[in-house]
C-alpha positions as CSV (number, residue, x, y, z in Angstrom):
1,M,105.5,99.8,88.7
2,A,103.1,96.9,88.7
3,E,104.1,93.3,89.2
4,S,102.4,90.8,86.8
5,L,101.1,87.4,87.8
6,Q,99.8,85.3,84.8
7,G,98.9,88.4,82.8
8,I,97.2,90.1,85.8
9,S,99.1,93.1,87.2
10,H,98.8,94.0,90.9
11,P,100.2,97.2,92.4
12,K,103.5,96.5,94.1
13,N,104.3,98.1,97.4
14,E,106.6,97.0,100.1
15,D,103.8,96.0,102.5
16,D,101.9,93.9,100.1
17,D,102.8,90.4,98.8
18,V,101.3,89.7,95.4
19,S,100.0,86.3,96.7
20,N,98.1,88.1,99.5
21,I,96.6,90.5,97.0
22,S,95.6,87.7,94.7
23,A,94.1,85.7,97.5
24,S,92.1,88.6,98.8
25,I,90.4,89.2,95.4
26,S,90.0,85.7,94.1
27,A,86.7,83.9,93.7
28,P,85.8,80.9,95.7
29,E,87.6,77.7,94.7
30,L,86.1,76.3,91.5
31,P,88.7,73.6,90.5
32,A,86.6,72.2,87.7
33,F,86.3,75.6,86.0
34,G,89.6,77.2,86.9
35,D,91.0,76.8,83.3
36,V,87.9,78.1,81.5
37,N,88.8,81.2,79.5
38,V,86.6,84.3,79.6
39,R,86.8,87.3,77.3
40,L,87.3,90.6,79.1
41,S,86.3,93.7,77.2
42,V,86.2,97.4,78.1
43,E,83.6,99.8,76.8
44,V,84.8,103.3,76.3
45,G,81.3,104.6,75.4
46,S,78.5,104.4,72.9
47,A,76.5,106.5,70.6
48,N,73.0,106.1,69.0
49,I,73.1,107.1,65.4
50,S,70.6,106.6,62.6
51,L,71.3,104.1,59.8
52,S,71.7,106.9,57.3
53,E,74.3,108.5,59.6
54,L,76.1,105.2,59.9
55,L,76.2,104.8,56.1
56,R,77.7,108.3,55.7
57,L,80.6,107.7,58.0
58,Q,84.0,108.1,56.4
59,K,87.6,108.0,57.4
60,D,88.5,110.9,59.9
61,N,84.8,111.5,60.9
62,V,84.4,111.9,64.7
63,V,81.5,110.2,66.6
64,I,80.8,111.7,70.0
65,L,80.4,109.1,72.7
66,N,78.2,109.2,75.8
67,K,81.2,109.2,78.3
68,S,83.4,112.0,79.5
69,P,87.2,111.5,79.9
70,N,86.8,111.3,83.7
71,D,84.1,108.6,83.7
72,L,85.0,105.1,84.8
73,L,84.9,102.6,82.0
74,E,82.7,99.4,82.2
75,I,84.6,96.1,82.2
76,Y,82.7,93.0,80.9
77,A,83.4,89.3,81.2
78,N,81.7,87.5,78.3
79,G,79.2,90.4,78.0
80,T,78.4,90.7,81.7
81,I,79.5,93.8,83.6
82,I,81.9,92.8,86.4
83,A,83.8,96.1,87.3
84,K,84.5,99.7,86.4
85,G,88.0,101.1,85.9
86,Q,90.3,103.4,84.2
87,V,92.8,103.0,81.3
88,I,96.4,103.1,82.2
89,L,99.6,102.5,80.3
90,D,101.7,99.5,81.3
91,K,105.0,99.9,79.5
92,D,103.9,99.7,75.8
93,H,100.4,98.3,76.3
94,Y,97.1,99.7,77.4
95,A,95.8,98.1,80.7
96,I,92.7,98.6,82.8
97,Q,93.0,99.4,86.5
98,L,89.9,98.2,88.5
99,C,88.4,100.9,90.6
100,E,85.0,99.3,91.5
101,I,83.8,95.7,91.5
102,V,80.2,95.2,90.5
103,S,78.5,93.0,93.1
104,D,75.1,92.9,91.3
105,P,75.3,92.9,87.5
106,D,71.5,92.7,87.3
107,S,71.3,96.2,88.7
108,Y,73.0,97.6,85.6
109,P,71.1,98.2,82.3
110,A,71.3,95.3,79.9
111,R,73.9,95.5,77.2
112,E,74.0,93.8,73.8
113,R,76.0,90.7,74.0
114,R,78.8,90.5,71.6
115,R,80.2,87.3,70.1
116,V,83.5,86.3,71.6
């Protein structure tokens, strides 16, 4: 079971205090920006198709993506990759469990920015 802190779930085990976990992964203090919202998104995969293929898509068609079920998914904050993770189920909602933190987003291929 995960314990939630302001919408962020942390694994709960008897040796860990949620405040310790939160403190260990938090960014440096930025009091002026602490309340700024960012949009997190998760990319399951992508596919390159022609415009004619796109126009022929219909309900129940299947588009094969470039990721396998065992691949970690890319997690973006306002269009910039920040981590990789896996989808989990938290009660009746999908959630993403962070497996890797991206320390250098510039080392990853550029991705189209989406409007938030």
